[in-house]
C-alpha positions as CSV (number, residue, x, y, z in Angstrom):
1,X,-0.2,0.2,0.0
2,X,1.4,3.4,-1.4
3,X,1.8,6.0,1.9
4,X,-0.4,8.5,0.1
5,X,-3.6,6.4,0.6
6,X,-3.2,7.1,3.9
7,X,-2.4,10.8,3.6
8,X,-5.6,13.6,4.7
9,X,-7.1,14.7,1.5
10,X,-6.7,18.4,4.6
11,X,-3.2,18.1,4.7
12,X,-2.4,17.9,0.8
13,X,-5.3,20.4,-0.1
14,X,-3.1,23.3,1.2
15,X,-0.5,22.5,-1.2
16,X,-3.3,22.5,-4.2
17,X,-5.1,25.5,-3.3
18,X,-1.3,27.2,-3.4
19,X,-0.2,26.0,-6.6
20,X,-3.9,27.5,-8.9
21,X,-3.3,30.7,-6.8
22,X,0.2,31.3,-7.4
23,X,-0.3,30.0,-11.4
24,X,-3.6,32.7,-11.4
25,X,-6.7,31.0,-10.7
26,X,-8.8,31.1,-7.6
27,X,-9.9,28.2,-4.9
28,X,-13.2,28.4,-6.3
29,X,-11.6,26.3,-9.9
30,X,-10.1,24.3,-8.0
31,X,-13.3,23.4,-5.7
32,X,-15.4,23.3,-9.4
33,X,-12.3,20.7,-11.1
34,X,-12.6,19.0,-7.7
35,X,-16.2,18.7,-7.7
36,X,-16.2,17.5,-11.3
37,X,-14.3,14.6,-10.1
38,X,-15.6,13.5,-6.9
39,X,-18.9,14.7,-7.1
40,X,-18.1,16.5,-3.6
41,X,-20.2,19.8,-3.9
42,X,-18.0,22.3,-1.9
43,X,-19.8,21.2,1.4
44,X,-19.4,17.4,1.7
45,X,-15.8,18.7,0.5
46,X,-15.5,21.2,3.4
47,X,-16.9,18.1,6.0
48,X,-13.7,15.5,4.4
49,X,-11.6,17.8,4.6
50,X,-12.9,18.8,8.5
51,X,-12.7,14.9,8.9
52,X,-9.5,15.3,8.0
53,X,-10.2,12.0,6.0
54,X,-7.6,10.0,4.7
55,X,-7.1,9.7,0.5
56,X,-7.9,6.1,0.8
57,X,-11.8,7.1,2.8
58,X,-12.3,10.1,0.2
59,X,-12.0,7.8,-2.7
60,X,-14.1,5.5,-1.4
61,X,-17.1,7.9,-0.9
62,X,-16.5,9.7,-3.9
63,X,-18.9,9.4,-7.3
64,X,-16.2,9.4,-10.2
65,X,-17.3,11.6,-13.0
66,X,-18.2,9.3,-16.3
67,X,-15.6,11.4,-17.9
68,X,-12.9,10.1,-15.8
69,X,-11.5,7.8,-18.8
70,X,-11.3,11.1,-20.7
71,X,-8.2,12.3,-17.8
72,X,-4.6,11.3,-20.1
73,X,-1.4,12.4,-20.0
74,X,1.5,12.4,-17.7
75,X,1.9,13.2,-13.7
76,X,5.1,12.9,-11.8
77,X,6.7,10.4,-14.8
78,X,3.5,8.1,-15.3
79,X,0.8,7.9,-17.8
80,X,-2.6,8.7,-15.5
81,X,-4.4,6.5,-18.1
82,X,-1.5,3.2,-17.9
83,X,-1.9,3.2,-13.4
84,X,-3.1,-0.4,-12.4
85,X,-4.2,0.6,-8.8
86,X,-7.1,1.9,-8.8
87,X,-6.9,4.4,-5.9
88,X,-3.3,5.5,-7.0
89,X,-5.6,6.4,-10.6
90,X,-7.7,8.5,-8.8
91,X,-5.4,10.0,-6.6
92,X,-3.2,10.6,-9.9
93,X,-6.7,12.3,-12.3
94,X,-6.8,14.6,-9.2
95,X,-3.0,15.8,-9.3
96,X,-3.4,15.8,-13.1
97,X,-6.3,18.0,-13.0
98,X,-4.7,20.2,-10.3
99,X,-1.5,20.5,-13.1
100,X,-3.9,22.1,-15.9
101,X,-5.6,23.8,-13.8
102,X,-1.8,25.7,-12.5
103,X,-1.2,25.4,-16.1
104,X,-4.1,28.0,-17.1
105,X,-5.6,25.1,-19.5
106,X,-9.5,27.0,-19.2
107,X,-11.8,25.1,-17.2
108,X,-14.7,23.5,-19.7
109,X,-10.9,21.8,-20.9
110,X,-9.8,21.1,-17.7
111,X,-13.3,19.8,-16.8
112,X,-13.3,17.7,-20.3
113,X,-16.6,19.6,-21.7
């Protein structure tokens, strides 16, 4: 089991916020991307952050968007579509979407609209 599975989403979330805000994006856009991927609205995301839910439990509770199979590309040197472990793949989907948002990609493109 990877160590990231037991890390709380709340401990990583501020890093996501900093990453996108440094590039001129907003926390609201980040939350929109997280909602698209997981189905968690602002209240549900806030509950998970306050409860310090682990990535494992966070994604166990998520309703992944039907369009996740359109998320392609490389994160940390690994193609997200080639990751065998289902949980690691979900975590890397989130990383990929955050990267795209931080790189200035339009939100509708990040959300595969």
